[in-house]
C-alpha positions as a Python dict, from the first residue, in 0.01 Angstrom:
ca = {
    (1, 'M'): (0, 0, 0),
    (2, 'N'): (181, 292, 150),
    (3, 'A'): (-29, 603, 138),
    (4, 'A'): (274, 838, 218),
    (5, 'I'): (416, 800, -121),
    (6, 'A'): (264, 1058, -349),
    (7, 'K'): (190, 967, -707),
    (8, 'E'): (345, 1215, -944),
    (9, 'P'): (121, 1370, -1195),
    (10, 'S'): (152, 1244, -1542),
    (11, 'V'): (174, 1462, -1844),
    (12, 'A'): (3, 1331, -2144),
    (13, 'N'): (182, 1542, -2413),
    (14, 'P'): (472, 1781, -2451),
    (15, 'V'): (233, 2077, -2528),
    (16, 'Q'): (52, 2034, -2207),
    (17, 'F'): (394, 2009, -2027),
    (18, 'I'): (508, 2322, -2179),
    (19, 'N'): (196, 2515, -2093),
    (20, 'Q'): (235, 2389, -1717),
    (21, 'V'): (603, 2503, -1722),
    (22, 'R'): (492, 2847, -1851),
    (23, 'A'): (218, 2868, -1581),
    (24, 'E'): (479, 2792, -1314),
    (25, 'A'): (731, 3029, -1449),
    (26, 'A'): (487, 3314, -1447),
    (27, 'K'): (441, 3272, -1065),
    (28, 'I'): (807, 3347, -1005),
    (29, 'T'): (880, 3677, -819),
    (30, 'W'): (1209, 3812, -944),
    (31, 'P'): (1425, 4029, -729),
    (32, 'T'): (1458, 4397, -805),
    (33, 'R'): (1789, 4550, -919),
    (34, 'R'): (1828, 4706, -580),
    (35, 'E'): (1779, 4369, -400),
    (36, 'V'): (2033, 4197, -624),
    (37, 'M'): (2293, 4479, -567),
    (38, 'T'): (2227, 4464, -188),
    (39, 'T'): (2278, 4079, -169),
    (40, 'T'): (2567, 4096, -390),
    (41, 'I'): (2744, 4351, -184),
    (42, 'M'): (2672, 4149, 135),
    (43, 'V'): (2818, 3844, -17),
    (44, 'F'): (3141, 4045, -94),
    (45, 'I'): (3154, 4177, 261),
    (46, 'M'): (3097, 3837, 419),
    (47, 'A'): (3350, 3678, 203),
    (48, 'A'): (3612, 3958, 309),
    (49, 'L'): (3536, 3922, 674),
    (50, 'T'): (3564, 3540, 647),
    (51, 'S'): (3909, 3559, 474),
    (52, 'V'): (4031, 3815, 742),
    (53, 'F'): (3907, 3572, 1008),
    (54, 'F'): (4092, 3266, 864),
    (55, 'F'): (4395, 3479, 791),
    (56, 'L'): (4408, 3557, 1167),
    (57, 'V'): (4346, 3205, 1275),
    (58, 'D'): (4608, 3083, 1048),
    (59, 'L'): (4850, 3337, 1194),
    (60, 'V'): (4780, 3242, 1547),
    (61, 'I'): (4817, 2863, 1459),
    (62, 'R'): (5147, 2926, 1278),
    (63, 'F'): (5288, 3135, 1560),
    (64, 'G'): (5198, 2868, 1820),
    (65, 'I'): (5339, 2593, 1623),
    (66, 'T'): (5658, 2791, 1542),
    (67, 'E'): (5719, 2884, 1910),
    (68, 'G'): (5631, 2539, 2027),
    (69, 'L'): (5891, 2384, 1797),
    (70, 'Q'): (6154, 2622, 1893),
    (71, 'A'): (6089, 2563, 2252),
    (72, 'I'): (6112, 2186, 2205),
    (73, 'A'): (6440, 2232, 1999),
    (74, 'G'): (6595, 2445, 2253),
}
């Protein structure tokens, strides 16, 4: 058959499954408080910059459409 399809490991009982979940959860490296604060601040800054950018683009498009319609209307 197809060797590229990997067979998933089967878990015989719920206790073994819980033990495997705990073992994998112990491998997680959680971010520090400073890392969380830094990334949160960066997200707020990027959201603010993005909103300003789209506000300016909207302003330019609105101005262009308004002037174009006034020129057509005479």
